[in-house]
C-alpha positions as CSV (number, residue, x, y, z in Angstrom):
1,M,22.3,4.8,-42.0
2,V,18.5,5.3,-41.9
3,I,16.1,2.4,-41.0
4,D,12.6,2.4,-42.6
5,L,10.5,2.2,-39.5
6,S,7.1,2.3,-41.4
7,N,6.7,-1.5,-41.3
8,Y,7.2,-1.8,-37.6
9,E,4.7,-1.5,-34.8
10,L,5.6,-1.6,-31.3
11,L,3.6,-3.7,-28.7
12,W,5.6,-2.4,-25.6
13,P,6.2,1.0,-24.3
14,A,9.1,2.7,-26.2
15,A,11.0,3.4,-23.2
16,L,10.8,-0.3,-22.0
17,F,11.8,-1.7,-25.4
18,A,14.8,0.8,-25.4
19,S,15.9,-0.2,-22.0
20,E,15.9,-3.9,-22.6
21,A,17.4,-3.6,-26.1
22,N,20.2,-1.6,-24.6
23,R,21.0,-4.3,-22.1
24,V,21.2,-6.8,-25.2
25,A,23.4,-4.7,-27.2
26,S,25.8,-3.7,-24.4
27,S,26.0,-7.4,-23.0
28,G,29.0,-8.2,-24.9
29,R,27.7,-11.7,-25.2
30,R,28.6,-14.0,-28.2
31,D,24.9,-15.1,-28.2
32,W,23.5,-11.5,-28.1
33,T,21.7,-12.1,-31.5
34,T,19.4,-14.7,-30.0
35,R,18.4,-12.4,-27.2
36,A,17.9,-9.7,-29.8
37,E,15.6,-12.0,-31.8
38,W,13.5,-12.9,-28.9
39,L,13.1,-9.2,-27.6
40,L,12.0,-8.3,-31.3
41,T,9.7,-11.1,-31.5
42,E,8.1,-10.1,-28.2
43,A,8.3,-6.4,-28.5
44,F,6.8,-5.8,-32.0
45,Q,3.6,-6.9,-33.9
46,G,4.3,-9.4,-36.5
47,G,7.6,-10.8,-37.7
48,S,9.0,-7.8,-39.9
49,A,11.5,-6.5,-37.4
50,C,12.8,-9.8,-36.4
51,S,13.1,-11.0,-40.1
52,D,14.7,-7.8,-41.1
53,F,17.4,-8.2,-38.3
54,E,17.9,-11.8,-39.3
55,S,18.5,-10.9,-43.0
56,L,21.5,-8.7,-42.0
57,P,25.2,-9.9,-41.8
58,A,26.6,-10.3,-38.3
59,S,29.7,-8.2,-39.4
60,A,30.8,-6.2,-42.3
61,P,32.5,-8.7,-45.0
62,R,36.1,-8.6,-45.3
63,V,37.2,-7.1,-48.7
64,D,41.0,-7.8,-49.6
65,D,40.8,-5.6,-52.7
66,P,38.1,-3.0,-52.3
67,W,39.0,-1.2,-55.6
68,G,38.3,-4.5,-57.4
69,Q,34.7,-4.7,-56.1
70,S,33.5,-1.2,-57.4
71,D,34.2,1.7,-59.5
72,T,33.3,3.8,-56.4
73,P,36.4,4.7,-54.1
74,P,36.2,3.0,-50.7
75,W,35.7,6.2,-48.8
76,E,32.6,7.0,-50.9
77,Q,31.0,3.6,-50.5
78,P,28.1,3.5,-48.0
79,P,28.9,1.7,-44.8
80,V,27.7,-2.0,-44.6
81,V,24.7,-2.2,-42.2
82,T,25.3,-5.1,-39.7
83,Q,22.8,-6.4,-37.3
84,M,24.5,-4.4,-34.4
85,S,24.4,-1.2,-36.3
86,W,20.7,-1.8,-37.3
87,F,19.8,-2.7,-33.7
88,R,21.5,0.3,-32.2
89,E,19.7,2.7,-34.5
90,L,16.5,1.2,-33.7
91,I,17.2,2.0,-30.1
92,V,18.2,5.5,-30.7
93,R,14.9,5.9,-32.7
94,S,12.6,3.9,-30.3
95,A,10.5,7.0,-29.7
96,E,9.7,7.2,-33.3
97,L,8.3,3.7,-33.5
98,R,4.5,3.6,-34.2
99,P,2.6,1.9,-31.3
100,Y,0.3,-1.0,-32.4
101,A,-3.3,0.1,-32.7
102,E,-6.4,-2.1,-33.0
103,P,-7.6,-2.4,-36.8
104,R,-9.9,0.4,-37.7
105,P,-13.8,-0.4,-38.1
106,Y,-14.4,-2.5,-41.3
107,W,-17.1,-1.8,-43.8
108,P,-20.1,-3.6,-42.3
109,H,-19.2,-1.8,-38.7
110,R,-19.0,1.6,-40.5
111,K,-22.3,1.1,-42.4
112,G,-24.1,-0.3,-39.3
113,V,-24.8,-3.8,-41.1
114,A,-23.0,-5.7,-38.4
115,N,-22.7,-4.9,-34.6
116,P,-19.6,-3.0,-33.6
117,A,-17.3,-4.2,-31.1
118,D,-18.7,-4.8,-27.6
119,P,-19.1,-1.7,-25.6
120,P,-17.1,-1.5,-22.3
121,H,-18.1,-4.0,-19.8
122,P,-16.7,-5.3,-16.3
123,E,-17.2,-9.1,-17.6
124,K,-15.2,-8.5,-20.8
125,A,-12.5,-6.9,-18.7
126,R,-12.1,-10.4,-16.9
127,L,-12.0,-12.3,-20.3
128,D,-9.3,-9.9,-21.5
129,F,-7.4,-10.3,-18.2
130,V,-7.2,-14.1,-18.6
131,R,-6.0,-13.8,-22.1
132,L,-3.2,-11.3,-21.0
133,V,-2.2,-13.8,-18.3
134,M,-2.2,-16.8,-20.6
135,E,-0.1,-14.9,-23.4
136,L,2.5,-14.0,-20.8
137,H,2.3,-17.6,-19.5
138,K,3.1,-18.9,-23.0
139,S,6.1,-16.5,-23.1
140,G,7.6,-17.6,-20.0
141,Y,6.7,-14.9,-17.7
142,L,5.4,-17.3,-15.1
143,V,8.2,-19.9,-15.2
144,E,10.2,-18.6,-12.4
145,Q,6.9,-19.1,-10.1
146,F,5.1,-22.1,-12.0
147,G,8.1,-24.0,-13.3
148,E,8.3,-25.4,-16.9
149,E,8.1,-29.1,-18.0
150,C,11.0,-30.7,-19.9
151,V,11.1,-34.3,-21.2
152,D,14.7,-34.7,-19.8
153,V,13.7,-33.5,-16.4
154,D,11.8,-35.6,-14.0
155,E,10.7,-33.3,-11.2
156,E,7.6,-32.2,-9.5
157,L,6.6,-28.7,-10.5
158,P,4.8,-26.3,-8.2
159,D,1.2,-26.2,-8.4
160,P,-0.1,-22.9,-9.7
161,A,-3.2,-23.2,-7.8
162,E,-1.3,-23.6,-4.6
163,V,1.0,-20.6,-5.5
164,L,-2.1,-18.4,-6.0
165,K,-3.7,-19.8,-2.8
166,L,-0.6,-18.8,-0.9
167,R,-1.1,-15.2,-2.1
168,L,-4.7,-14.6,-2.0
169,G,-6.0,-17.4,0.6
170,V,-8.4,-18.6,-2.1
171,G,-8.1,-22.2,-3.5
172,D,-8.8,-23.6,-7.0
173,L,-7.9,-20.6,-8.9
174,W,-5.8,-22.3,-11.7
175,P,-6.9,-22.8,-14.4
176,L,-8.4,-19.3,-14.4
177,R,-12.1,-19.6,-14.6
178,P,-13.4,-16.0,-14.5
179,Q,-17.2,-16.8,-14.4
180,E,-16.5,-18.1,-10.8
181,W,-15.0,-15.0,-9.5
182,D,-16.4,-12.4,-7.2
183,E,-15.1,-8.8,-7.5
184,D,-12.5,-9.1,-4.8
185,T,-11.1,-12.5,-6.2
186,F,-10.9,-10.7,-9.7
187,F,-9.1,-7.4,-8.4
188,G,-6.9,-9.6,-6.1
189,L,-5.7,-11.8,-9.1
190,I,-4.8,-8.7,-11.1
191,E,-2.6,-7.4,-8.2
192,V,-1.0,-11.1,-7.6
193,F,0.0,-11.6,-11.1
194,H,1.8,-8.1,-11.2
195,D,3.9,-9.7,-8.4
196,L,4.4,-13.0,-10.1
197,V,5.5,-12.1,-13.6
198,S,9.4,-12.0,-14.5
199,R,10.6,-11.7,-18.0
200,P,13.0,-14.3,-19.5
201,R,15.8,-12.4,-21.2
202,D,16.8,-15.6,-23.1
203,R,15.1,-18.9,-24.4
204,H,16.4,-22.0,-26.4
205,F,14.5,-24.5,-28.3
206,H,14.5,-28.0,-27.3
207,D,13.6,-30.1,-30.2
208,W,13.9,-33.6,-28.5
209,D,10.5,-35.1,-28.6
210,Q,8.9,-31.8,-29.5
211,C,9.7,-30.4,-26.1
212,G,9.6,-26.9,-27.1
213,W,10.8,-23.4,-25.9
214,H,12.7,-23.2,-22.5
215,H,13.0,-19.8,-20.8
216,R,15.8,-18.5,-18.4
217,E,17.4,-15.5,-16.8
218,F,14.4,-14.1,-15.4
219,H,13.8,-10.3,-14.5
220,S,10.8,-9.0,-12.5
221,G,11.3,-5.1,-13.1
222,P,10.7,-5.0,-16.9
223,A,7.9,-7.7,-16.8
224,R,6.0,-5.6,-14.2
225,V,6.4,-2.5,-16.2
226,L,4.9,-4.3,-19.2
227,Y,2.2,-5.9,-17.0
228,R,1.1,-2.5,-15.6
229,W,1.1,-0.8,-19.0
230,R,-1.1,-3.5,-20.6
231,M,-3.3,-4.0,-17.7
232,N,-3.8,-0.4,-17.4
233,R,-4.8,-0.2,-21.1
234,L,-7.1,-3.1,-20.6
235,L,-8.8,-1.4,-17.5
236,E,-9.1,1.9,-19.4
237,R,-11.2,0.2,-22.1
238,S,-13.4,-1.3,-19.4
239,A,-16.2,0.2,-17.2
240,L,-13.9,-0.3,-14.2
241,H,-12.5,3.0,-12.8
242,Y,-9.2,1.6,-11.5
243,R,-5.5,1.4,-12.7
244,L,-2.4,-0.2,-11.1
245,A,-0.2,2.4,-9.5
246,D,2.9,2.9,-11.5
247,E,5.0,4.3,-8.6
248,G,4.9,5.0,-4.9
249,E,4.2,2.9,-2.0
250,D,1.2,1.2,-3.7
251,Q,3.1,0.3,-6.8
252,G,1.3,-2.5,-8.7
253,R,-1.8,-2.1,-6.5
254,L,-5.1,-1.0,-7.9
255,V,-6.0,2.7,-7.1
256,A,-8.7,4.9,-8.2
257,V,-8.6,6.6,-11.6
258,T,-7.8,10.4,-11.5
259,D,-7.6,12.8,-14.4
260,E,-4.2,13.3,-16.2
261,A,-3.2,16.5,-14.5
262,R,-3.6,14.9,-11.1
263,A,-1.7,11.8,-12.2
264,D,1.2,14.0,-13.2
265,L,1.1,15.9,-10.0
266,V,1.5,12.5,-8.2
267,H,4.5,11.8,-10.3
268,R,6.2,15.0,-9.7
269,T,5.7,14.8,-6.1
270,L,7.1,11.3,-5.9
271,S,10.2,12.5,-7.5
272,A,11.3,14.6,-4.6
273,P,14.9,14.2,-4.0
274,D,14.7,14.3,-0.2
275,P,14.2,10.4,0.7
276,D,12.2,11.4,3.8
277,I,9.7,13.7,2.2
278,K,9.4,11.2,-0.7
279,Q,8.7,8.4,1.7
280,R,6.0,10.3,3.8
281,T,4.3,11.6,0.6
282,A,4.2,8.2,-0.9
283,H,2.6,6.8,2.2
284,A,0.0,9.6,2.1
285,I,-0.8,9.0,-1.5
286,A,-1.1,5.3,-0.9
287,L,-3.6,6.0,2.0
288,Y,-5.6,8.3,-0.1
289,R,-6.0,6.6,-3.4
290,G,-6.5,3.1,-2.2
291,R,-9.4,1.2,-4.0
292,N,-11.3,1.2,-0.9
293,S,-10.1,4.2,1.0
294,S,-12.2,5.2,3.9
295,T,-12.9,8.7,5.2
296,E,-10.5,7.9,8.3
297,E,-7.7,6.9,5.7
298,K,-8.2,10.1,3.6
299,R,-8.0,12.1,6.8
300,S,-4.8,10.4,7.8
301,A,-3.4,11.2,4.2
302,I,-4.0,14.9,4.8
303,I,-2.6,14.9,8.3
304,A,0.5,13.5,6.9
305,L,0.7,16.1,4.1
306,A,0.1,18.9,6.8
307,G,3.1,17.6,8.8
308,I,5.2,18.1,5.8
309,L,3.9,21.6,5.2
310,E,4.1,22.5,9.1
311,E,8.0,21.7,8.8
312,R,8.2,23.9,5.8
313,R,6.0,26.7,7.4
314,D,8.9,29.3,7.4
315,L,9.5,28.7,3.8
316,I,6.1,29.1,2.9
317,R,5.7,32.2,5.0
318,A,8.6,33.8,3.3
319,E,7.3,33.1,-0.2
320,L,3.6,33.7,0.6
321,G,3.6,36.2,3.5
322,K,2.4,35.6,7.0
323,P,-1.4,36.1,6.5
324,D,-1.6,33.6,3.7
325,D,0.4,30.9,5.1
326,G,-2.1,30.6,8.0
327,A,-4.9,29.8,5.5
328,L,-3.2,26.4,4.7
329,F,-3.4,25.4,8.2
330,M,-6.7,27.0,9.3
331,I,-8.5,24.5,7.1
332,A,-6.8,21.5,8.7
333,N,-7.2,22.9,12.3
334,K,-10.8,24.3,12.0
335,F,-12.4,21.5,10.5
336,E,-12.3,18.0,11.8
337,I,-9.1,16.8,10.3
338,R,-6.0,17.3,12.5
339,H,-7.5,17.7,16.0
340,R,-10.9,16.0,17.1
341,D,-12.6,18.1,19.6
342,A,-15.9,20.1,20.1
343,S,-14.7,23.5,18.6
344,Q,-14.1,21.7,15.1
345,R,-16.8,21.7,12.4
346,Q,-17.9,18.4,11.5
347,D,-20.9,19.0,9.1
348,Y,-19.2,19.1,5.9
349,D,-19.3,16.8,2.7
350,P,-16.7,14.1,2.6
351,A,-15.8,15.4,-0.8
352,F,-14.2,18.3,0.9
353,L,-11.5,15.8,1.9
354,D,-10.6,15.2,-1.8
355,W,-10.4,18.9,-2.4
356,I,-8.0,19.5,0.4
357,F,-5.9,16.5,-0.2
358,W,-5.1,17.6,-3.9
359,W,-4.5,21.3,-2.5
360,Y,-2.1,20.2,0.2
361,L,-0.3,17.7,-2.3
362,A,0.1,20.6,-4.8
363,T,1.6,22.7,-2.0
364,V,4.0,19.9,-1.0
365,E,5.2,20.0,-4.6
366,L,5.4,23.8,-4.6
367,S,7.4,23.8,-1.6
368,T,9.8,21.0,-2.9
369,T,10.3,23.5,-5.9
370,L,11.0,26.3,-3.7
371,V,13.5,24.4,-1.7
372,L,15.4,23.2,-4.8
373,R,15.5,26.8,-6.1
374,Q,17.1,27.9,-2.7
375,E,19.6,25.2,-3.1
376,R,20.6,26.4,-6.5
377,V,21.2,30.1,-5.5
378,P,24.7,30.7,-4.6
379,A,25.3,31.8,-1.1
380,P,25.8,35.7,-0.4
381,T,29.3,36.9,-0.1
382,R,31.1,39.5,1.9
383,P,34.4,41.2,1.3
384,D,37.6,39.9,2.5
385,P,40.5,42.0,3.6
386,S,42.6,40.2,1.1
387,G,40.4,41.7,-1.7
388,S,38.6,38.4,-2.5
389,T,35.2,37.4,-1.7
390,V,34.1,35.0,1.0
391,A,30.8,33.1,1.1
392,T,28.6,33.4,3.9
393,N,26.6,30.6,5.5
394,D,23.6,32.6,6.7
395,A,21.8,35.6,6.2
396,S,23.5,37.6,9.1
397,G,26.8,37.2,7.2
398,Q,28.4,35.5,10.3
């Protein structure tokens, strides 16, 4: 079976859709189709994917006399496409799905007759943020925190303004009124809603008195992945040079934007298998890339990385040679970073801290690669009187 993907546009990251779809397909629940329909409604632009799914049979029709239905022998007839087989192929081919893109400029914009879309601007980012939050609110992503009205239930729901006040210490923030926010409130709300959202994996329609959709089975993990992905795309289009961290100690917090190469370095470093090294590196990264990181915090981040390198000095010396390994620590020791005394240089540009942080972080990542390479090399062997070989535990063969 080959699905025609040309009519489908994905609103989600492909990996997130595949993960959530796998949960639906593997659940074994009798109501899995309603969950699949809800996922397809959320994750795809328009209704094509959901409509195609609904048009398929739940299972292959039973044919008592297959020879009587067609002149083609049964073994040559194409398999019947069911909802499950279609859904599973969509999962397997999720990386091929075309991401949704804003419409290309229309004739008046291309010809200069009409004004093009507004240029990037911080004020527009606030309006886009409100639209994103309200869209998620409509889809049930805030029900777990704000509650959901039902004509059959007489209970007092949480006050969203109080929920936000408990988090930020600022009152009267709901309904959202972006024109009243200062910068700190706006950035604070971006981070707060990251922690509030949770995706409902199921919903049902309550038709009594036009009550509407009710949502249930909430999960914060996929909701936060989606929120970060959409919020970062929004911030990328704005004049704000921040993004929500996708991983690390500061996950879900605004950090300064870096280039793609350094972002990839952060990802690789935070993938270290040693939990202690991973935790210490994550702490250093969080100190360094915070939205308002001070010179002292950047210096502390460098000191944390230098500590990791000091522990691996023998490894670095073995790979680089003794004269070269000293250069790594000379920078931290001679300039006012690790030690604070009269012998250290203080008259350097603070931008120097940025350079040495990325240099040390790259060296930590390099040293992790060297450690892993050593672990994959089999231990040397020595002859055994019996004629076989015995692995040695150290370089001396003892």
